[in-house]
C-alpha positions in Angstrom: -2.1 33.1 2.9 1.5 31.8 3.2 4.5 33.9 2.1 5.2 31.5 -0.7 1.7 32.0 -2.1 2.1 35.8 -1.9 5.4 35.6 -3.8 3.7 33.4 -6.3 0.9 35.9 -7.0 3.2 38.9 -7.2 5.6 37.2 -9.5 2.7 36.2 -11.8 1.8 39.9 -12.1 5.4 40.9 -12.8 6.3 38.2 -15.3 3.0 37.7 -17.0 1.4 34.5 -18.3 3.6 34.4 -21.3 6.6 33.7 -19.1 4.9 31.1 -17.0 7.8 28.6 -17.2 10.4 31.1 -16.0 8.0 32.4 -13.4 7.3 29.0 -11.7 11.0 28.1 -11.8 12.1 31.4 -10.4 9.5 31.9 -7.7 8.6 28.5 -6.3 9.7 25.3 -8.1 12.9 23.7 -9.3 12.7 23.0 -13.1 14.4 20.5 -15.2 14.0 21.3 -18.9 15.0 19.5 -22.0 14.2 20.1 -25.7 10.7 18.7 -25.6 9.5 18.8 -22.0 9.7 20.3 -18.5 9.7 18.6 -15.1 8.7 20.7 -12.1 9.6 19.9 -8.5 7.4 22.0 -6.3 7.7 19.8 -3.2 8.4 21.0 0.4 7.7 24.7 -0.4 4.7 25.1 2.0 2.1 25.6 -0.8 -1.5 25.6 0.5 -3.0 25.6 -3.0 -2.3 24.0 -6.4 -0.8 26.6 -8.7 -3.4 27.6 -11.3 -3.1 25.4 -14.4 -2.7 28.4 -16.7 0.6 29.1 -15.0 2.0 25.6 -15.7 4.4 25.3 -18.7 2.6 24.2 -21.8 5.0 21.3 -22.3 5.2 20.1 -18.7 5.2 16.3 -18.2 6.0 15.9 -14.5 4.6 17.9 -11.5 5.7 17.1 -8.0 3.6 18.9 -5.3 4.4 16.5 -2.5 5.0 17.4 1.1 3.1 20.7 1.1 0.0 22.0 2.9 -2.6 21.6 0.2 -6.0 20.9 1.7 -8.3 20.7 -1.4 -8.6 20.2 -5.1 -11.6 22.5 -5.6 -11.6 22.8 -9.3 -11.0 20.5 -12.3 -7.4 20.1 -13.3 -6.9 20.3 -17.0 -3.7 20.0 -19.0 -2.8 18.2 -22.3 0.8 17.1 -21.6 1.0 16.2 -17.9 1.9 12.5 -17.4 3.1 12.4 -13.7 1.3 14.2 -10.8 2.5 13.7 -7.2 0.2 15.2 -4.6 1.3 12.9 -1.8 1.8 13.9 1.8 -0.4 16.9 1.8 -3.6 17.6 3.8 -6.1 17.0 1.1 -9.6 16.3 2.4 -11.8 17.5 -0.4 -11.8 16.6 -4.1 -14.1 18.4 -6.6 -16.2 16.3 -8.8 -14.1 15.2 -11.9 -11.1 16.8 -10.2 -8.8 15.0 -12.7 -11.1 14.9 -15.7 -9.0 17.2 -17.8 -5.8 15.2 -17.4 -6.4 12.8 -20.3 -2.7 11.9 -20.7 -1.9 11.3 -17.0 -0.1 8.0 -16.4 1.0 8.2 -12.7 -1.1 9.7 -9.9 0.1 9.7 -6.3 -2.4 10.8 -3.6 -0.8 8.9 -0.7 -0.6 10.3 2.8 -3.6 12.7 2.7 -6.9 12.9 4.6 -9.2 11.7 1.9 -12.0 9.7 3.5 -14.1 9.1 0.4 -14.2 9.4 -3.4 -17.0 10.3 -5.6 -18.1 7.4 -7.9 -16.7 9.3 -10.8 -13.6 10.5 -8.9 -11.2 9.3 -11.5 -13.3 10.0 -14.6 -11.2 10.8 -17.6 -8.1 8.9 -16.6 -8.3 6.2 -19.2 -4.5 6.2 -19.7 -3.5 5.9 -16.1 -1.0 3.2 -15.3 -0.2 3.8 -11.6 -2.5 5.0 -8.8 -1.5 5.3 -5.1 -4.2 6.2 -2.6 -2.4 4.6 0.4 -2.5 6.1 3.9 -5.7 8.0 3.7 -8.9 7.5 5.7 -10.8 5.4 3.1 -13.3 3.0 4.5 -15.4 2.5 1.4 -14.8 2.3 -2.3 -17.7 3.1 -4.7 -18.4 0.3 -7.1 -17.6 2.3 -10.3 -14.5 4.1 -8.8 -12.1 2.1 -10.9 -14.4 1.5 -13.9 -12.2 3.4 -16.4 -8.9 1.7 -15.3 -8.5 -0.9 -18.1 -4.9 0.1 -18.6 -4.0 0.4 -14.9 -0.9 -1.7 -14.0 -0.1 -0.6 -10.4 -2.6 0.1 -7.5 -1.9 0.8 -3.8 -4.8 0.7 -1.4 -2.5 0.2 1.6 -3.0 1.6 5.1 -6.7 2.4 4.8 -9.5 1.0 7.1 -11.3 -0.7 4.2 -11.8 -4.1 5.9 -13.8 -5.4 2.8 -12.8 -5.2 -0.8 -15.4 -6.2 -3.4 -14.4 -8.2 -6.5 -16.2 -5.6 -8.6 -13.3 -3.2 -8.1 -11.1 -5.4 -10.2 -13.6 -6.4 -12.9 -12.0 -4.2 -15.6 -8.3 -4.3 -14.4 -7.2 -6.7 -17.0 -3.7 -5.2 -17.1 -3.1 -5.0 -13.4 0.4 -6.4 -12.4 1.1 -4.9 -9.0 -1.3 -4.6 -6.1 -0.7 -3.5 -2.5 -3.5 -4.3 -0.1 -1.4 -4.3 3.1 -2.8 -2.8 6.4 -6.4 -2.5 5.3 -7.9 -4.7 8.0 -9.1 -7.4 5.7 -9.7 -10.9 7.1 -11.1 -12.8 4.1 -11.2 -12.5 0.3 -13.8 -13.9 -2.1 -12.5 -17.0 -4.0 -12.4 -15.4 -7.5 -11.6 -11.8 -6.6 -8.5 -11.7 -8.8 -9.8 -13.7 -11.8 -10.2 -10.6 -14.1 -6.7 -9.4 -13.2 -5.1 -12.2 -15.2 -1.7 -10.4 -15.4 -1.3 -9.9 -11.6 2.3 -10.7 -10.6 2.8 -9.0 -7.2 0.4 -9.0 -4.3 1.0 -7.5 -0.8 -1.5 -8.8 1.9 0.8 -8.1 4.9 -0.4 -6.6 8.2 -4.0 -7.7 7.9 -6.2 -10.1 9.9 -5.9 -13.4 8.0 -6.1 -16.4 10.4 -5.6 -18.7 7.4 -4.1 -18.3 4.0 -6.8 -17.1 1.5 -5.8 -20.0 -0.8 -8.8 -19.9 -3.2 -8.5 -16.1 -3.7 -4.8 -16.5 -4.4 -5.4 -19.3 -7.0 -7.6 -16.9 -9.0 -4.4 -14.8 -9.7 -3.1 -17.2 -12.4 0.2 -15.4 -12.9 1.1 -14.5 -9.3 4.8 -14.4 -8.9 5.5 -12.5 -5.6 3.3 -12.8 -2.4 3.7 -11.0 0.9 1.7 -12.4 3.8 3.9 -11.1 6.7 2.4 -9.8 9.9 -0.9 -11.8 9.8 -2.2 -13.8 12.8 -1.6 -17.2 11.2 -0.7 -19.9 13.8 0.0 -22.9 11.5 0.8 -23.5 7.8 -0.2 -26.8 6.3 -0.3 -28.4 2.9 -3.6 -26.6 2.0 -2.1 -23.2 2.5 -0.4 -22.7 -0.9 -2.1 -25.4 -2.9 -1.7 -25.2 -6.7 0.2 -21.9 -6.6 2.7 -23.2 -9.1 3.7 -19.8 -10.5 4.8 -18.3 -7.1 8.5 -17.6 -7.0 8.9 -15.3 -4.0 7.1 -15.8 -0.7 7.4 -13.6 2.4 6.1 -14.8 5.8 7.8 -12.6 8.3 7.0 -11.2 11.7 4.0 -13.4 12.4 3.6 -13.4 16.2 1.2 -16.4 16.3 3.0 -18.8 13.9 4.2 -21.9 15.7 4.3 -24.8 13.2 5.0 -25.5 9.5 3.5 -28.9 8.7 4.3 -31.6 6.2 3.9 -30.6 2.5 3.3 -26.9 3.2 5.5 -25.8 0.3 5.3 -28.9 -1.9 3.0 -27.3 -4.5 5.2 -24.3 -4.9 7.2 -25.8 -7.8 8.6 -22.5 -9.0 9.6 -21.2 -5.6 13.0 -19.5 -5.6 13.0 -17.3 -2.5 11.4 -18.0 0.9 11.5 -15.5 3.8 10.3 -16.6 7.2 12.1 -14.2 9.5 11.4 -13.1 13.1 8.4 -15.3 13.8 9.2 -15.4 17.5 7.2 -18.5 18.3 8.0 -20.6 15.2 9.6 -23.6 16.8 8.8 -26.5 14.4 9.3 -27.0 10.6 8.4 -30.5 9.5 11.2 -32.4 7.8 8.9 -32.9 4.7 7.6 -29.3 4.6 9.5 -28.9 1.2 8.8 -32.5 0.0 9.1 -32.8 -3.7 10.7 -29.4 -4.4 14.2 -30.7 -5.1 13.6 -33.3 -7.7 15.9 -33.1 -10.7 13.1 -32.0 -13.0 12.0 -29.1 -10.8 13.6 -25.7 -10.0 15.2 -25.6 -6.6 14.8 -23.1 -3.8 17.7 -20.8 -4.1 17.3 -18.6 -1.1 16.0 -19.6 2.4 15.8 -17.0 5.1 14.9 -18.3 8.6 16.5 -15.7 10.8 15.2 -14.7 14.2 12.7 -17.6 14.8 12.5 -20.0 17.8 14.0 -23.0 16.0 16.4 -25.3 17.8 16.5 -28.1 15.3 16.2 -28.6 11.5 16.2 -32.0 9.8 19.4 -32.6 7.8 17.5 -33.7 4.6 14.8 -30.9 4.7 16.7 -28.7 2.2 20.0 -29.1 0.3 21.7 -26.1 2.0 25.0 -26.7 0.3 23.5 -26.0 -3.1 21.6 -22.8 -2.1 22.7 -19.3 -2.9 21.5 -18.0 0.5 20.9 -20.0 3.6 20.3 -17.8 6.6 19.4 -19.4 9.9 21.1 -17.2 12.4 19.5 -15.8 15.6 17.7 -19.0 16.5 18.3 -20.9 19.8 20.1 -23.9 18.2 20.8 -27.1 20.1 24.3 -27.9 18.9 24.4 -31.7 19.3 25.2 -34.4 16.7 21.8 -33.8 15.1 22.9 -30.4 13.9 26.4 -31.5 12.8 25.3 -31.3 9.2 25.1 -27.6 9.3 28.9 -27.5 9.0 28.6 -28.8 5.5 26.5 -25.8 4.4 28.3 -23.1 2.5 27.1 -20.3 4.7 28.3 -16.8 3.7 30.1 -14.8 6.3 27.3 -12.2 6.6 24.8 -15.0 7.6 27.3 -16.6 10.0 28.1 -13.6 12.1 25.2 -14.3 14.6 24.8 -18.0 14.0 25.3 -19.3 17.5 24.6 -22.3 19.8 22.1 -21.9 22.6 22.5 -25.3 24.1 24.2 -27.5 25.4 25.6 -25.2 28.1 29.2 -25.8 27.2 28.5 -24.3 23.8 26.2 -21.5 24.7 26.9 -18.4 22.5 29.6 -20.3 20.6 29.8 -19.3 16.9 29.0 -22.3 14.8 31.5 -21.2 12.2 34.2 -21.6 14.8 33.2 -25.1 15.9 34.6 -28.4 14.6 32.3 -31.3 13.6 33.6 -33.1 16.7 32.1 -30.4 18.9 28.6 -31.5 17.9 28.2 -34.4 20.3 25.4 -36.5 21.4 25.8 -38.4 24.8 26.5 -42.1 24.6 24.3 -44.6 26.4 26.4 -44.7 29.6 26.7 -41.0 29.6 23.0 -40.8 29.2 22.4 -43.0 32.3 24.9 -41.0 34.2 23.3 -37.7 33.1 19.9 -39.0 34.0 21.1 -40.1 37.4 22.7 -36.8 38.0 19.6 -35.0 36.9 17.5 -37.2 39.3 19.8 -36.4 42.2 19.6 -32.8 41.4 15.8 -32.9 41.3 15.7 -34.7 44.7 18.1 -32.3 46.3 16.2 -29.3 44.9 12.9 -30.8 46.2 14.3 -31.3 49.7 15.7 -27.9 49.8 12.4 -26.4 48.7 10.6 -28.5 51.4 12.9 -27.4 54.2 12.7 -23.8 53.1 8.9 -24.0 53.2 8.9 -25.6 56.6 11.2 -23.0 58.0 8.9 -20.2 56.7 5.9 -21.8 58.3 7.7 -22.0 61.7 8.8 -18.4 61.4 5.3 -17.3 60.5 3.9 -19.2 63.5 6.4 -17.6 65.9 5.6 -14.1 64.6 1.9 -14.8 65.1 2.5 -16.0 68.7 4.5 -12.9 69.6 1.8 -10.5 68.3 -1.0 -12.5 70.0 0.8 -13.3 73.2 -1.6 -11.6 75.6 -4.6 -13.4 74.0 -2.8 -16.7 74.2 -1.8 -16.1 77.9 -5.4 -15.2 78.8 -6.8 -18.3 77.0 -4.2 -20.5 78.8 -5.1 -19.3 82.3 -8.8 -19.7 81.6 -8.2 -23.3 80.5 -6.2 -24.1 83.7 -8.9 -22.7 85.9 -11.4 -25.2 84.6 -15.1 -24.7 84.2 -17.0 -22.5 86.7 -19.7 -23.7 89.2 -23.0 -24.7 87.7 -26.2 -24.8 89.9 -29.1 -27.0 89.1 -32.8 -26.4 90.2 -35.2 -29.3 90.4 -38.2 -28.6 88.3 -41.6 -29.2 89.8 -43.7 -31.9 88.2 -47.1 -30.4 89.2 -47.8 -27.0 87.8 -50.1 -26.3 90.9 -47.0 -26.4 93.2 -45.6 -23.3 91.6 
């Protein structure tokens, strides 16, 4: 038993149950009291058990037990006024049946960062008023069908960082008020088409750090009010016009750190008629965005994209008419290997804020390598004329010929050196062979064979 728990028991005997509020505040927790309620912060005090409920203040509304050493909830918690319970970042492995059954007024429950590998089918029985549940970063690989049956009023749910792989639509059947859902890092690679249909109020969805090789478009369309989507860190290699089809309510889209993404094709974002913010950062192989990837988004009758973030990709060119950068609130294209010729001259017309120009540099041509674009004049963005092109091609051809000859001579020299070394090490064998060849063949004697066997 830890020293904190011993102090807790001794102080209980001294102060008595009638002074429970003062006892908890004096011995273990930090209390914040007002006229009608008490909030207890019992985090980071090395507790290995949940303080018995009879010792909690009668008017407590918030209990923070995070970052302790609690390993189990082995009895049913019961209290009439508690609304917020934080048990995150403990070592909880075991939950008693109906562990939260007596917390009928609980609205926020945080169980993130524990060692819970499974829930009983009635694990959340009695939590009809719960609005937010966080079970992220546990060892959950399976969710019982009726686990969320009572969550009609649930608004926020985090399942992140659990090895679930598969999520059945039945889990969302009664979540008619769900607005915020985190399903990142759960190993999922596909979603059934109508999975979010019951969650008609869903606005935020995080599907990042999963195994999607293509955008789960049909599943996303079932979320009729989807406003903010995170798809970062998925193994997508191409985005095309089918990827975000008919997602007309989407306003914020995050497509960051996708190591396989190379191409954004024509019409990819054309159906996103409400899109305000697009992030495509640090996709290290993204080298091509089609000039018509945003086709139709900038008509007078439609909202325009206000923030475009393309930092840290492998882009060396963008079409001048792809987006109206001068009208955008944020246009961040720094840390790309830009080819600063006349085809990129238009970028000087963009009203790029200083914070997004600090690392906006040219990669090529060589005379402009590492030059800050903000420091260049429009005249610096040159394309070679026809004569210059012929001269450049001739010079390039000459350089190739010289390089080829140099490589050939070097290879020949290496062969001669190798042959000389071989002769030195095999000199005795070579000398013996030479003498034998000079001497010629030895004498050969022939014997006439007898024709008649009787003569033998």
